[in-house]
VEXGU-759816 format. One record per residue: residue in one letter; x, y, z of N, C-alpha, C, CB in turn. Coordinates in Angstrom, 1 decimal. Glycine has a CB too. Layout:
[A [X Y Z] [X Y Z] [X Y Z] [X Y Z]],
...
//
This chain:
[X [51.6 -175.1 75.8] [50.2 -174.8 75.5] [49.9 -173.4 75.8] [49.3 -175.8 76.2]],
[X [48.8 -172.9 75.1] [48.3 -171.6 75.4] [47.1 -171.7 76.4] [47.9 -170.9 74.1]],
[X [47.2 -171.0 77.5] [46.2 -171.3 78.6] [45.7 -169.9 79.1] [46.9 -172.1 79.8]],
[X [44.4 -169.8 79.1] [43.7 -168.6 79.5] [43.2 -168.8 80.9] [42.6 -168.2 78.5]],
[X [43.5 -167.9 81.8] [43.0 -168.1 83.2] [42.2 -166.8 83.6] [44.2 -168.3 84.2]],
[X [41.0 -167.0 84.0] [40.2 -165.8 84.5] [40.5 -165.7 86.0] [38.7 -166.0 84.3]],
[X [40.6 -164.4 86.4] [41.0 -164.2 87.8] [42.4 -164.7 88.1] [40.0 -164.8 88.8]],
[X [43.2 -164.4 87.1] [44.6 -165.0 87.2] [45.7 -164.2 87.9] [45.1 -165.3 85.8]],
[X [45.3 -163.0 88.4] [46.3 -162.2 89.1] [46.3 -162.2 90.6] [46.0 -160.8 88.6]],
[X [45.4 -163.0 91.2] [45.4 -163.1 92.6] [45.0 -164.5 93.1] [44.3 -162.1 93.2]],
[X [45.3 -164.8 94.3] [44.8 -166.0 95.0] [45.1 -167.3 94.2] [43.3 -165.9 95.2]],
[X [44.1 -168.2 94.1] [44.2 -169.5 93.4] [44.7 -169.3 92.0] [43.0 -170.3 93.5]],
[X [44.1 -168.3 91.3] [44.4 -168.0 89.9] [45.8 -167.7 89.7] [43.6 -167.0 89.4]],
[X [46.4 -166.9 90.5] [47.8 -166.5 90.4] [48.7 -167.7 90.8] [48.1 -165.4 91.4]],
[X [48.3 -168.5 91.7] [49.1 -169.7 92.1] [49.1 -170.7 90.9] [48.5 -170.4 93.3]],
[X [48.0 -170.8 90.2] [47.9 -171.7 89.0] [48.8 -171.1 87.9] [46.5 -171.9 88.5]],
[X [48.7 -169.8 87.8] [49.6 -169.2 86.7] [51.1 -169.4 87.0] [49.3 -167.7 86.7]],
[X [51.5 -169.3 88.2] [52.9 -169.6 88.6] [53.3 -171.0 88.2] [53.1 -169.3 90.1]],
[X [52.5 -172.0 88.5] [52.9 -173.4 88.2] [52.9 -173.6 86.7] [51.9 -174.3 88.8]],
[X [51.9 -173.1 86.0] [51.9 -173.3 84.6] [53.0 -172.5 83.8] [50.5 -172.9 84.0]],
[X [53.3 -171.3 84.3] [54.4 -170.6 83.7] [55.7 -171.3 83.9] [54.5 -169.2 84.3]],
[X [55.9 -171.9 85.1] [57.1 -172.6 85.4] [57.2 -173.9 84.5] [57.1 -173.0 86.9]],
[X [56.1 -174.4 84.1] [56.1 -175.6 83.2] [56.2 -175.3 81.8] [54.8 -176.3 83.4]],
[X [56.4 -174.0 81.5] [56.6 -173.6 80.1] [55.4 -173.2 79.2] [57.3 -174.6 79.4]],
[X [54.3 -173.1 79.8] [53.1 -172.7 79.1] [53.0 -171.2 78.9] [51.8 -173.3 79.8]],
[X [52.4 -170.8 77.8] [52.1 -169.4 77.5] [50.8 -169.1 78.1] [52.2 -169.1 76.0]],
[X [50.7 -167.9 78.8] [49.5 -167.6 79.5] [48.9 -166.3 79.1] [49.7 -167.6 81.0]],
[X [47.5 -166.3 79.2] [46.7 -165.0 79.1] [45.9 -164.9 80.4] [45.9 -165.0 77.9]],
[X [46.2 -163.9 81.2] [45.5 -163.7 82.5] [44.5 -162.6 82.4] [46.5 -163.4 83.6]],
[X [43.3 -162.8 82.9] [42.3 -161.7 82.9] [42.0 -161.4 84.4] [41.1 -162.1 82.1]],
[X [41.4 -160.2 84.6] [41.0 -159.8 85.9] [40.6 -158.3 85.8] [42.2 -159.9 86.9]],
[X [40.0 -157.8 86.9] [39.5 -156.5 86.9] [40.6 -155.4 87.3] [38.4 -156.3 87.9]],
[X [41.6 -155.8 88.0] [42.6 -154.9 88.5] [43.8 -154.8 87.5] [43.1 -155.2 89.9]],
[X [44.0 -153.7 86.9] [45.1 -153.5 86.0] [46.4 -153.6 86.8] [45.0 -152.2 85.3]],
[X [46.4 -153.1 88.0] [47.7 -153.1 88.8] [48.0 -154.5 89.2] [47.4 -152.2 90.1]],
[X [47.1 -155.3 89.6] [47.3 -156.7 90.0] [47.8 -157.5 88.8] [46.1 -157.4 90.6]],
[X [47.2 -157.3 87.6] [47.6 -157.9 86.4] [49.1 -157.6 86.0] [46.7 -157.6 85.3]],
[X [49.4 -156.3 86.2] [50.7 -155.8 85.8] [51.7 -156.4 86.8] [50.8 -154.3 85.9]],
[X [51.4 -156.6 88.0] [52.3 -157.2 89.0] [52.5 -158.7 88.7] [51.8 -157.0 90.4]],
[X [51.4 -159.3 88.3] [51.5 -160.7 87.9] [52.4 -160.9 86.7] [50.1 -161.4 87.7]],
[X [52.2 -160.1 85.7] [53.0 -160.2 84.5] [54.5 -159.9 84.8] [52.6 -159.2 83.4]],
[X [54.8 -159.0 85.7] [56.2 -158.7 86.1] [56.8 -159.9 86.8] [56.2 -157.5 87.0]],
[X [56.0 -160.6 87.6] [56.5 -161.8 88.3] [56.6 -163.0 87.4] [55.6 -162.1 89.4]],
[X [55.8 -163.1 86.4] [55.7 -164.3 85.6] [56.6 -164.2 84.3] [54.3 -164.7 85.2]],
[X [56.8 -163.0 83.9] [57.6 -162.8 82.6] [56.8 -162.0 81.6] [58.0 -164.1 82.1]],
[X [57.5 -161.3 80.8] [56.9 -160.4 79.8] [56.1 -161.2 78.7] [58.0 -159.6 79.1]],
[X [56.4 -162.5 78.6] [55.7 -163.3 77.6] [54.2 -163.6 78.0] [56.4 -164.6 77.3]],
[X [54.0 -163.3 79.3] [52.6 -163.5 79.8] [51.7 -162.3 79.3] [52.6 -163.6 81.4]],
[X [50.6 -162.6 78.7] [49.6 -161.6 78.3] [48.6 -161.4 79.4] [48.9 -162.1 77.0]],
[X [48.2 -160.1 79.5] [47.2 -159.8 80.5] [46.2 -158.9 79.9] [47.9 -159.1 81.8]],
[X [44.9 -159.0 80.4] [43.8 -158.2 79.8] [42.9 -157.9 80.9] [43.1 -158.9 78.7]],
[X [42.7 -156.6 81.2] [41.9 -156.1 82.4] [40.5 -155.8 81.9] [42.5 -154.9 83.1]],
[X [39.5 -156.3 82.6] [38.1 -156.1 82.3] [37.2 -156.6 83.4] [37.7 -156.7 80.9]],
[X [36.0 -156.3 83.4] [35.0 -156.9 84.3] [34.3 -158.0 83.5] [33.9 -155.9 84.9]],
[X [34.7 -159.3 83.8] [34.2 -160.4 83.0] [32.7 -160.7 83.1] [34.9 -161.7 83.5]],
[X [32.0 -160.0 84.1] [30.6 -160.2 84.2] [29.8 -159.3 83.3] [30.2 -160.0 85.7]],
[X [30.5 -158.3 82.7] [29.8 -157.5 81.8] [29.5 -158.1 80.4] [30.5 -156.1 81.6]],
[X [28.4 -157.8 79.8] [28.2 -158.3 78.5] [29.2 -158.0 77.5] [26.8 -157.9 78.0]],
[X [29.6 -159.0 76.7] [30.7 -158.8 75.7] [32.1 -159.0 76.2] [30.5 -157.5 75.1]],
[X [32.3 -159.3 77.5] [33.7 -159.4 78.0] [34.4 -160.5 77.4] [33.6 -159.5 79.5]],
[X [33.7 -161.7 77.2] [34.4 -162.8 76.7] [34.8 -162.6 75.2] [33.4 -164.1 76.8]],
[X [33.9 -162.0 74.4] [34.1 -161.7 73.0] [35.3 -160.7 72.9] [32.9 -161.1 72.4]],
[X [35.4 -159.7 73.8] [36.5 -158.7 73.7] [37.8 -159.4 74.1] [36.2 -157.6 74.7]],
[X [37.8 -160.4 75.0] [39.0 -161.1 75.4] [39.4 -162.0 74.2] [38.8 -161.9 76.6]],
[X [38.5 -162.6 73.6] [38.8 -163.5 72.4] [39.4 -162.6 71.3] [37.6 -164.2 71.9]],
[X [38.9 -161.4 71.1] [39.5 -160.5 70.1] [40.9 -160.1 70.4] [38.6 -159.3 69.9]],
[X [41.1 -159.8 71.7] [42.4 -159.4 72.2] [43.4 -160.6 72.0] [42.4 -159.1 73.7]],
[X [43.0 -161.8 72.2] [43.8 -163.0 72.1] [44.2 -163.1 70.6] [43.1 -164.3 72.6]],
[X [43.2 -163.0 69.7] [43.5 -163.2 68.3] [44.5 -162.1 67.8] [42.2 -163.0 67.4]],
[X [44.3 -160.9 68.2] [45.2 -159.8 67.8] [46.7 -160.2 68.2] [44.8 -158.5 68.4]],
[X [46.9 -160.9 69.2] [48.2 -161.2 69.7] [48.7 -162.7 69.3] [48.3 -161.0 71.2]],
[X [47.9 -163.3 68.5] [48.3 -164.6 68.0] [48.2 -165.7 69.1] [49.7 -164.6 67.5]],
[X [47.3 -165.5 70.1] [47.1 -166.4 71.2] [45.9 -167.3 70.9] [47.0 -165.7 72.5]],
[X [46.2 -168.5 70.5] [45.1 -169.5 70.2] [45.0 -170.4 71.4] [45.4 -170.3 68.8]],
[X [43.9 -170.3 72.2] [43.9 -171.0 73.5] [43.7 -172.5 73.3] [42.8 -170.5 74.3]],
[X [44.4 -173.3 74.0] [44.3 -174.7 74.1] [43.5 -175.1 75.4] [45.7 -175.5 74.1]],
[X [43.6 -174.3 76.4] [43.0 -174.6 77.7] [42.3 -173.3 78.3] [44.0 -175.2 78.8]],
[X [41.1 -173.5 78.8] [40.4 -172.4 79.5] [40.2 -172.8 80.9] [39.0 -172.1 78.8]],
[X [40.8 -171.9 81.8] [40.6 -172.2 83.3] [39.7 -171.1 83.9] [42.0 -172.2 84.0]],
[X [38.5 -171.5 84.2] [37.5 -170.5 84.8] [37.6 -170.5 86.3] [36.1 -170.9 84.4]],
[X [38.4 -169.6 86.8] [38.7 -169.5 88.2] [38.0 -168.3 88.9] [40.2 -169.4 88.3]],
[X [37.9 -167.2 88.2] [37.3 -166.0 88.9] [35.9 -166.3 89.5] [37.2 -164.9 87.9]],
[X [35.7 -165.7 90.7] [34.4 -165.9 91.3] [34.2 -164.7 92.3] [34.4 -167.3 92.1]],
[X [33.0 -164.6 92.7] [32.6 -163.6 93.7] [32.1 -164.3 94.9] [31.4 -162.7 93.1]],
[X [32.5 -163.7 96.1] [32.1 -164.3 97.4] [31.2 -163.3 98.1] [33.4 -164.7 98.2]],
[X [30.1 -163.9 98.7] [29.1 -163.1 99.4] [29.1 -163.6 100.8] [27.7 -163.1 98.8]],
[X [29.5 -162.8 101.8] [29.6 -163.3 103.2] [29.0 -162.4 104.2] [31.0 -163.6 103.6]],
[X [28.1 -161.5 103.7] [27.5 -160.6 104.7] [26.6 -161.3 105.7] [26.7 -159.5 103.9]],
[X [26.0 -162.4 105.2] [25.2 -163.2 106.1] [25.2 -164.7 105.6] [23.7 -162.7 106.1]],
[X [25.1 -165.6 106.5] [25.0 -167.0 106.1] [23.6 -167.5 105.8] [25.6 -167.9 107.1]],
[X [22.7 -166.5 105.7] [21.3 -166.9 105.5] [21.0 -167.0 104.0] [20.4 -165.9 106.1]],
[X [20.1 -167.9 103.6] [19.6 -167.9 102.3] [18.1 -167.4 102.3] [19.6 -169.4 101.7]],
[X [17.8 -166.7 103.3] [16.5 -166.0 103.4] [16.6 -164.5 103.5] [15.7 -166.6 104.6]],
[X [17.5 -164.0 104.3] [17.6 -162.6 104.5] [18.0 -161.7 103.3] [18.6 -162.4 105.6]],
[X [19.0 -162.1 102.5] [19.5 -161.2 101.5] [18.4 -161.0 100.4] [20.8 -161.8 100.8]],
[X [18.4 -159.8 99.8] [17.5 -159.5 98.7] [17.8 -160.3 97.5] [17.5 -158.0 98.4]],
[X [16.8 -160.5 96.6] [17.0 -161.2 95.4] [18.1 -160.7 94.5] [15.7 -161.3 94.6]],
[X [18.3 -159.3 94.6] [19.4 -158.7 93.8] [20.7 -159.3 94.2] [19.3 -157.2 93.9]],
[X [20.9 -159.7 95.4] [22.2 -160.2 95.8] [22.4 -161.6 95.2] [22.3 -160.3 97.3]],
[X [21.4 -162.4 95.2] [21.4 -163.7 94.5] [21.7 -163.6 93.0] [20.0 -164.5 94.8]],
[X [21.0 -162.6 92.4] [21.2 -162.4 91.0] [22.7 -162.0 90.7] [20.2 -161.3 90.5]],
[X [23.2 -161.2 91.6] [24.6 -160.7 91.4] [25.6 -161.8 91.5] [25.0 -159.7 92.4]],
[X [25.4 -162.7 92.5] [26.4 -163.8 92.6] [26.2 -164.9 91.6] [26.3 -164.4 94.0]],
[X [25.0 -165.1 91.2] [24.8 -166.1 90.1] [25.4 -165.5 88.8] [23.3 -166.3 89.9]],
[X [25.3 -164.2 88.6] [25.9 -163.6 87.4] [27.4 -163.8 87.4] [25.5 -162.1 87.4]],
[X [28.0 -163.6 88.5] [29.5 -163.7 88.6] [30.0 -165.2 88.6] [29.9 -163.1 89.9]],
[X [29.3 -166.1 89.2] [29.8 -167.4 89.4] [29.3 -168.4 88.5] [29.5 -167.8 90.8]],
[X [28.2 -168.1 87.8] [27.6 -169.1 86.9] [27.4 -168.5 85.5] [26.2 -169.6 87.5]],
[X [26.6 -167.5 85.4] [26.3 -166.9 84.0] [27.6 -166.5 83.3] [25.3 -165.7 84.2]],
[X [28.4 -165.8 84.0] [29.7 -165.3 83.3] [30.5 -166.5 82.7] [30.5 -164.5 84.3]],
[X [30.6 -167.6 83.5] [31.3 -168.8 83.1] [30.6 -169.4 81.9] [31.5 -169.8 84.3]],
[X [29.3 -169.4 81.9] [28.5 -169.9 80.8] [28.8 -169.2 79.5] [27.0 -169.8 81.2]],
[X [28.8 -167.8 79.6] [29.1 -167.0 78.5] [30.5 -167.2 78.0] [28.9 -165.5 78.8]],
[X [31.5 -167.3 78.9] [32.8 -167.5 78.5] [33.0 -168.9 77.8] [33.8 -167.4 79.7]],
[X [32.3 -169.9 78.3] [32.4 -171.2 77.7] [31.8 -171.2 76.2] [31.7 -172.3 78.5]],
[X [30.7 -170.5 76.1] [30.1 -170.4 74.7] [31.0 -169.7 73.8] [28.7 -169.7 74.8]],
[X [31.8 -168.8 74.2] [32.7 -168.0 73.4] [33.9 -168.9 73.0] [33.1 -166.7 74.0]],
[X [34.5 -169.5 74.0] [35.8 -170.1 73.9] [35.8 -171.6 73.5] [36.5 -170.0 75.1]],
[X [34.7 -172.3 73.7] [34.7 -173.7 73.4] [35.0 -174.0 71.9] [33.3 -174.3 73.8]],
[X [34.3 -173.2 71.0] [34.7 -173.5 69.6] [36.1 -173.2 69.2] [33.8 -172.6 68.7]],
[X [36.8 -172.3 70.0] [38.2 -172.0 69.7] [39.1 -173.1 70.3] [38.5 -170.7 70.3]],
[X [38.6 -173.8 71.3] [39.5 -174.9 71.9] [39.5 -176.1 71.0] [39.0 -175.3 73.3]],
[X [38.5 -176.4 70.2] [38.3 -177.6 69.5] [39.6 -177.9 68.7] [37.1 -177.6 68.6]],
[X [40.2 -176.9 68.1] [41.4 -177.1 67.3] [42.7 -177.1 68.1] [41.4 -176.1 66.2]],
[X [42.6 -177.0 69.4] [43.8 -176.9 70.2] [44.5 -178.1 70.4] [43.4 -176.4 71.6]],
[X [45.7 -178.0 70.9] [46.6 -179.2 71.1] [46.1 -180.1 72.2] [48.0 -178.7 71.4]],
[X [45.5 -179.5 73.2] [45.0 -180.3 74.4] [43.8 -179.6 74.9] [46.1 -180.4 75.5]],
[X [42.6 -179.8 74.2] [41.4 -179.0 74.6] [40.9 -179.4 75.9] [40.3 -179.2 73.5]],
[X [40.9 -178.4 76.8] [40.4 -178.6 78.2] [39.7 -177.3 78.7] [41.6 -179.1 79.1]],
[X [38.7 -177.6 79.5] [38.1 -176.5 80.3] [38.1 -177.0 81.8] [36.6 -176.2 79.9]],
[X [38.7 -176.2 82.6] [38.9 -176.5 84.1] [38.1 -175.4 84.8] [40.4 -176.6 84.5]],
[X [37.1 -175.8 85.6] [36.4 -174.9 86.4] [36.7 -175.0 87.9] [34.8 -175.1 86.2]],
[X [36.9 -173.9 88.6] [37.2 -173.9 90.0] [35.9 -173.8 90.8] [38.2 -172.8 90.4]],
[X [35.4 -174.8 91.4] [34.2 -174.7 92.2] [34.4 -174.6 93.6] [33.3 -176.0 91.9]],
[X [33.7 -175.3 94.5] [33.9 -175.2 95.9] [33.2 -176.4 96.6] [33.3 -173.9 96.5]],
[X [33.7 -176.8 97.7] [33.0 -177.8 98.5] [31.7 -177.3 99.0] [33.9 -178.3 99.7]],
[X [31.4 -176.0 99.0] [30.1 -175.5 99.3] [29.0 -176.1 98.4] [30.1 -174.0 99.3]],
[X [29.4 -176.5 97.3] [28.4 -177.1 96.3] [28.0 -178.5 96.7] [29.0 -177.1 95.0]],
[X [28.7 -179.1 97.7] [28.5 -180.5 98.0] [27.8 -180.7 99.4] [29.8 -181.2 98.1]],
[X [27.4 -179.6 100.0] [26.7 -179.7 101.3] [25.5 -178.8 101.3] [27.7 -179.4 102.4]],
[X [24.7 -178.9 102.3] [23.6 -177.9 102.5] [24.2 -176.6 103.1] [22.5 -178.5 103.5]],
[X [24.7 -175.9 102.2] [25.4 -174.6 102.6] [24.4 -173.5 102.6] [26.6 -174.3 101.6]],
[X [24.3 -172.9 103.8] [23.3 -171.8 104.0] [23.9 -170.4 103.6] [22.8 -171.7 105.4]],
[X [24.2 -170.3 102.3] [24.8 -169.1 101.8] [24.4 -168.9 100.3] [26.3 -169.0 102.0]],
[X [24.4 -167.7 99.8] [24.2 -167.5 98.4] [25.4 -168.0 97.6] [24.0 -166.0 98.1]],
[X [26.6 -168.0 98.2] [27.7 -168.5 97.6] [27.5 -170.0 97.3] [28.9 -168.3 98.4]],
[X [27.0 -170.7 98.3] [26.8 -172.2 98.1] [25.8 -172.4 97.0] [26.2 -172.7 99.4]],
[X [24.7 -171.6 96.9] [23.8 -171.8 95.8] [24.5 -171.7 94.5] [22.6 -170.8 96.0]],
[X [25.3 -170.6 94.4] [25.9 -170.4 93.1] [26.9 -171.5 92.7] [26.6 -169.0 93.1]],
[X [27.6 -172.0 93.7] [28.6 -173.1 93.4] [27.9 -174.4 93.1] [29.5 -173.2 94.6]],
[X [26.8 -174.6 93.7] [26.0 -175.8 93.4] [25.5 -175.8 91.9] [24.8 -175.9 94.4]],
[X [25.1 -174.6 91.6] [24.6 -174.4 90.2] [25.8 -174.6 89.2] [24.0 -173.0 90.0]],
[X [26.9 -174.0 89.6] [28.2 -174.2 88.8] [28.5 -175.7 88.6] [29.3 -173.4 89.4]],
[X [28.4 -176.4 89.7] [28.7 -177.9 89.6] [27.8 -178.6 88.7] [28.7 -178.5 91.0]],
[X [26.5 -178.3 88.8] [25.6 -178.9 87.9] [25.9 -178.6 86.4] [24.1 -178.5 88.2]],
[X [26.2 -177.3 86.2] [26.6 -176.9 84.8] [27.9 -177.6 84.4] [26.9 -175.3 84.8]],
[X [28.9 -177.7 85.2] [30.1 -178.4 84.8] [29.9 -179.8 84.4] [31.2 -178.2 85.9]],
[X [29.1 -180.5 85.2] [28.9 -181.9 84.9] [28.1 -182.1 83.6] [28.1 -182.6 86.1]],
[X [27.2 -181.2 83.4] [26.5 -181.3 82.1] [27.4 -180.9 80.9] [25.3 -180.4 82.2]],
[X [28.2 -180.0 81.2] [29.2 -179.5 80.1] [30.1 -180.7 79.7] [30.0 -178.3 80.6]],
[X [30.6 -181.4 80.7] [31.4 -182.5 80.5] [30.8 -183.5 79.5] [31.8 -183.3 81.8]],
[X [29.5 -183.8 79.7] [28.8 -184.8 78.9] [28.6 -184.2 77.5] [27.4 -185.1 79.4]],
[X [28.3 -183.0 77.4] [28.0 -182.4 76.1] [29.2 -182.2 75.2] [27.3 -181.1 76.2]],
[X [30.3 -181.9 75.8] [31.6 -181.5 75.0] [32.4 -182.7 74.7] [32.4 -180.5 75.7]],
[X [32.2 -183.9 75.3] [33.1 -185.0 75.1] [33.2 -185.4 73.6] [32.7 -186.2 76.0]],
[X [32.1 -185.3 72.9] [32.1 -185.7 71.5] [32.9 -184.7 70.6] [30.7 -185.9 70.9]],
[X [33.1 -183.5 71.2] [33.9 -182.4 70.5] [35.4 -182.5 70.8] [33.4 -181.1 70.9]],
[X [35.7 -183.5 71.7] [37.1 -183.7 72.1] [37.6 -182.7 73.1] [38.0 -183.5 70.8]],
[X [36.7 -182.0 73.8] [37.1 -181.1 74.9] [36.8 -181.7 76.2] [36.3 -179.7 74.7]],
[X [37.9 -181.9 77.0] [37.7 -182.5 78.4] [37.3 -181.4 79.3] [39.0 -183.2 78.8]],
[X [36.4 -181.7 80.3] [36.0 -180.8 81.3] [36.3 -181.3 82.7] [34.5 -180.4 81.1]],
[X [36.9 -180.5 83.5] [37.2 -180.9 84.9] [36.7 -179.8 85.8] [38.7 -181.1 85.0]],
[X [36.0 -180.3 86.9] [35.6 -179.4 88.0] [36.5 -179.7 89.2] [34.1 -179.6 88.4]],
[X [37.1 -178.7 89.8] [37.9 -178.9 91.0] [37.1 -178.2 92.1] [39.3 -178.3 90.9]],
[X [36.8 -178.9 93.2] [36.1 -178.3 94.4] [37.0 -178.2 95.6] [34.9 -179.3 94.8]],
[X [37.6 -177.0 95.7] [38.5 -176.8 96.9] [37.7 -176.5 98.1] [39.5 -175.6 96.6]],
[X [38.1 -176.9 99.3] [37.6 -176.4 100.6] [38.2 -175.1 100.8] [37.9 -177.4 101.7]],
[X [38.1 -174.6 102.1] [38.7 -173.3 102.5] [40.1 -173.2 102.1] [38.5 -173.1 104.0]],
[X [40.5 -172.2 101.4] [41.8 -172.0 100.8] [42.4 -170.7 101.3] [41.8 -172.1 99.3]],
[X [43.6 -170.7 101.7] [44.3 -169.4 102.2] [44.7 -168.6 101.0] [45.5 -169.8 103.0]],
[X [44.0 -167.4 100.8] [44.4 -166.4 99.8] [44.4 -165.1 100.5] [43.4 -166.4 98.6]],
[X [44.6 -164.0 99.7] [44.6 -162.7 100.3] [43.2 -162.2 100.7] [45.3 -161.7 99.3]],
[X [42.2 -162.9 100.3] [40.8 -162.5 100.6] [40.6 -162.8 102.1] [39.8 -163.2 99.7]],
[X [39.8 -162.0 102.7] [39.5 -162.1 104.1] [38.7 -163.4 104.3] [38.8 -160.9 104.7]],
[X [39.1 -164.2 105.3] [38.3 -165.4 105.6] [37.0 -165.1 106.3] [39.2 -166.4 106.4]],
[X [35.9 -165.7 105.8] [34.6 -165.4 106.5] [34.7 -165.9 108.0] [33.5 -166.1 105.8]],
[X [34.0 -165.2 108.8] [33.9 -165.6 110.2] [35.0 -165.2 111.1] [33.7 -167.0 110.3]],
[X [35.9 -164.3 110.6] [37.1 -163.9 111.4] [38.3 -164.6 111.0] [36.7 -164.1 112.9]],
[X [39.3 -164.7 112.0] [40.6 -165.3 111.8] [40.5 -166.8 111.9] [41.6 -164.7 112.7]],
[X [41.1 -167.4 110.9] [41.2 -168.9 110.9] [42.7 -169.2 110.6] [40.3 -169.6 109.8]],
[X [43.3 -170.0 111.4] [44.7 -170.4 111.2] [45.0 -171.0 109.9] [45.1 -171.3 112.3]],
[X [46.1 -170.6 109.3] [46.4 -171.2 108.0] [46.6 -172.7 107.9] [47.7 -170.6 107.5]],
[X [46.8 -173.3 109.1] [46.9 -174.8 109.1] [45.5 -175.4 109.0] [47.5 -175.2 110.4]],
[X [44.4 -174.6 109.0] [43.1 -175.1 108.8] [42.6 -174.9 107.4] [42.1 -174.6 109.8]],
[X [43.5 -174.4 106.6] [43.1 -174.0 105.2] [44.0 -174.7 104.2] [43.0 -172.5 105.0]],
[X [43.6 -174.9 103.0] [44.4 -175.4 102.0] [45.3 -174.2 101.5] [43.6 -175.9 100.8]],
[X [46.4 -174.5 100.9] [47.3 -173.5 100.3] [46.8 -173.4 98.8] [48.8 -173.9 100.4]],
[X [46.9 -172.1 98.3] [46.6 -171.9 96.9] [47.4 -172.8 96.0] [46.8 -170.4 96.5]],
[X [48.6 -173.1 96.4] [49.5 -173.9 95.5] [49.0 -175.4 95.5] [50.9 -173.8 96.0]],
[X [48.2 -175.8 96.5] [47.7 -177.1 96.4] [46.8 -177.3 95.2] [46.9 -177.5 97.7]],
[X [45.9 -176.3 94.9] [45.1 -176.3 93.8] [45.8 -176.1 92.5] [44.0 -175.2 93.9]],
[X [46.9 -175.3 92.6] [47.7 -175.1 91.4] [48.4 -176.3 90.9] [48.8 -174.0 91.7]],
[X [49.0 -177.1 91.9] [49.7 -178.3 91.6] [48.7 -179.4 90.9] [50.3 -178.9 92.9]],
[X [47.5 -179.5 91.4] [46.5 -180.4 90.9] [46.2 -180.0 89.5] [45.3 -180.4 91.7]],
[X [46.0 -178.7 89.3] [45.6 -178.2 87.9] [46.7 -178.5 86.9] [45.4 -176.7 88.0]],
[X [48.0 -178.2 87.3] [49.1 -178.5 86.4] [49.2 -179.9 86.1] [50.4 -178.0 87.1]],
[X [48.9 -180.8 87.1] [49.0 -182.2 86.9] [48.0 -182.7 85.9] [48.8 -183.0 88.2]],
[X [46.8 -182.1 85.9] [45.7 -182.5 85.0] [46.2 -182.4 83.5] [44.5 -181.7 85.2]],
[X [47.0 -181.4 83.3] [47.5 -181.1 81.9] [48.6 -182.0 81.5] [47.8 -179.7 81.8]],
[X [49.0 -182.9 82.3] [50.1 -183.8 81.9] [49.6 -185.2 81.6] [51.1 -183.9 83.1]],
[X [48.3 -185.4 81.7] [47.7 -186.7 81.5] [47.6 -187.0 79.9] [46.3 -186.8 82.1]],
[X [47.4 -188.2 79.6] [47.2 -188.6 78.2] [46.0 -187.9 77.6] [47.2 -190.1 78.0]],
[X [46.0 -187.6 76.3] [44.8 -186.9 75.7] [43.5 -187.6 75.9] [45.0 -186.8 74.2]],
[X [43.5 -188.9 76.1] [42.2 -189.6 76.3] [41.8 -189.7 77.7] [42.4 -191.0 75.7]],
[X [42.6 -189.2 78.6] [42.2 -189.2 80.1] [41.6 -187.9 80.5] [43.5 -189.5 80.9]],
[X [40.4 -188.0 81.1] [39.8 -186.8 81.6] [39.4 -187.0 83.1] [38.5 -186.4 80.8]],
[X [39.9 -186.2 84.0] [39.4 -186.2 85.4] [38.2 -185.4 85.5] [40.6 -185.7 86.4]],
[X [37.1 -185.9 85.8] [35.8 -185.2 85.7] [35.6 -184.3 86.9] [34.7 -186.2 85.6]],
[X [36.0 -184.8 88.1] [35.7 -183.9 89.3] [36.7 -184.3 90.4] [34.3 -184.1 89.8]],
[X [37.3 -183.3 91.0] [38.2 -183.4 92.1] [37.7 -182.7 93.4] [39.6 -182.9 91.7]],
[X [37.7 -183.3 94.5] [37.3 -182.6 95.8] [38.5 -182.6 96.7] [36.1 -183.2 96.4]],
[X [38.9 -181.4 97.2] [40.1 -181.3 98.1] [39.7 -180.5 99.3] [41.3 -180.6 97.3]],
[X [39.9 -181.0 100.5] [39.5 -180.4 101.7] [40.7 -180.3 102.6] [38.3 -181.1 102.4]],
[X [40.7 -179.4 103.6] [41.7 -179.4 104.6] [41.7 -180.7 105.4] [41.6 -178.2 105.6]],
[X [42.7 -181.1 106.0] [42.8 -182.4 106.8] [41.6 -182.5 107.7] [44.1 -182.5 107.5]],
[X [41.3 -181.5 108.5] [40.2 -181.6 109.5] [38.9 -181.2 108.9] [40.6 -180.7 110.7]],
[X [38.8 -181.1 107.6] [37.5 -180.8 107.0] [37.2 -179.3 106.8] [36.4 -181.3 107.9]],
[X [36.1 -179.0 106.3] [35.7 -177.6 105.9] [35.7 -176.7 107.2] [34.4 -177.6 105.2]],
[X [36.1 -175.5 107.0] [36.0 -174.5 108.0] [34.9 -173.5 107.9] [37.3 -173.8 108.1]],
[X [34.4 -173.4 106.7] [33.3 -172.5 106.4] [32.6 -172.9 105.1] [33.7 -171.0 106.3]],
//
């Protein structure tokens, strides 16, 4: 299958890309860093396509769709993984409204725009699926702007599932707890045994794409054994 992954050159996105490339899928990875994308392509193989841009800017989704068309890449699956994290404070009172606007733009509005662009292209795909990477922060009273954005993303994903099922497009939301990536962990050092591995999420994502066409996992929640750390 042809699979597009946003934020596919680092962290969870890169782990997902590794699993899907190993399974024989053709990939298009997007991200902001040309260097990280080049390194990912080198690791995954020259058949992997990469496109560098800031996905939160207007027209980013349309430009990516044009890039895909030019290279004969007709997407079957869209994995919306890229996200922004705000950890300057755990307060939902202290930050200015501009910070909330920024994180909502990155974690909700951008995904909304990408879905509007790519959903019509997925309808003719071999296995039409949209997979969104959320967070367990959406499932609790999380005192952070990140939690607000992920709760909004969850509501959007559940609504998207209902609306797109008659179009034959399955929608899955994965809510990981704290996950070990190259990003700094909020609150200081946390042992890796208290965090999920990026490959945990990658293995689940790859498994979703092996189910029968009529099977749709609507939501998955995955936490470290001892529960959330942040």
